N, C-alpha and C positions, 0 to 999 in steps of 0.2 A: 400199610405202605403209603407213603406220601404220593400224591399225584403231581409229578413234575415231568418235564420233558426228558431230563437226564440228571444224573447225580455224578459229582466229580470229587476226586480226592487226589492228594499228592503224597506219594510215598518216597522215603529215602532210605538208603542203606549204603554204608561206606561212601563212595563218591558217585553212586548211581542215583538218579532222580527219575521217578516215573509219574507221569500225569495220566490219570485214569478217568475215563468217562464211561459211566454205566447207563445203558438205555434198555428199557424193558424189551425182551426179545427171546430168542431160542438158545442162547448159550454160546454164540460165536465170540471168540477172543482174537482180536487183531492187534499185533504188536509192531509198531513202526511200518504199517502198511502191509505186513505179511501175516498169514495165519500163525497162531501161537506155536504149533508143532514145527512149522517150517523155520521160524525165527530161531528157536532154541535147539532144534534138532532132537536127537534121542538122548537128552540129558536126564539123568535119574532124579535130579533135584527139582524138575519142573512142576511136580505135584505140589510142592510147597507154595508156588505162586497162586494156585487156584484153591488153596486150603480155606480161605475165608468163605467161599461159596459152600464148601462142604460143611463147615462148622455151623453156618446159619441155615442150612437146608434150602439153599437157593441156587442149586446147580444149573438148571436150565431155564432160569427166569430172567437173566440179563445178558445182553451183548456188551462186551467190553472193548472199547477202543483205547489203546494204550500207546503213549509216546514215551520212550525211555532213552535217556542219554547217560553217558559216563559209566565208569566202572567196568567190571567183567560180567560174565554170565551169572555167577552166583550173587553178586551184588545187585544186579538188575532183577533177578528173581525175587530177592528179599524186598526190594523197593516196590515191585509190582504187588506183592502180597500186602504190604503196608498200605499202598494206595487203594487197592480193592477194598480192604477192611474199612478204611476211612470213608470211602464212597458208600459202602453198604450201611454204614452208620447213619449217613444222611437219609438213605432210603427207609431204614427201619431202626429208629433209635432204641427199640426194645432189645436189639441184638447185642447191645454193649457188653453185657455180662459174659455171653458166650465168646465174643471176640477177645475180650480182656483175659478170660481164663486160658484161651489158646495162645496168648501172648502176641496177638496180631496187631494190637493198637500201640504197642510200645515201640518207639523208634530205637533200633539197635545202635548205640553210640560208638561201637568199636570201629575205628578207622586206622589207617596206617599212621604211625607216629612220624613226625618230621625228623630229618637228619639235623644233628647239631654240629656246630663248627668244632673242629679239632677231633671229631670222632669219625669212624669209618661208616657207621650206620647210625641209627637213632640212639643206640646205647653202647655199641661195640667200640671199645677203645683200641688204639694201636697197641701192638705188643710192647710190654714193658721190659727193658733190658737193664739189669742191675749194674753190669760192668761193660 
């Protein structure tokens, strides 16, 4: 592990952006000034956000201070996972293979498609009447 004061990474998912700062510590995760469990509540998808720690066997070795903006809860959870993975890569470059295999370093490009003129939604056209 590199000896630095902190490691940081930026994660993105849909329209959510997470700025992650990892500091060596006992495993506290703070999101927008609140504890992780308080910010996300009892959401079943929250385990995905902390998956990079599990994959790299660093569960109680870093405190994470996270600022996340935009998107909904699931987009923010994905952005946090991406940001933590990128910050862990700075701390320990040897973990790249494990993080890559778990799919945590790839930014998920799926986002909502924009609405086009003349259509009701991105691709739904108005009903066609023959006569």
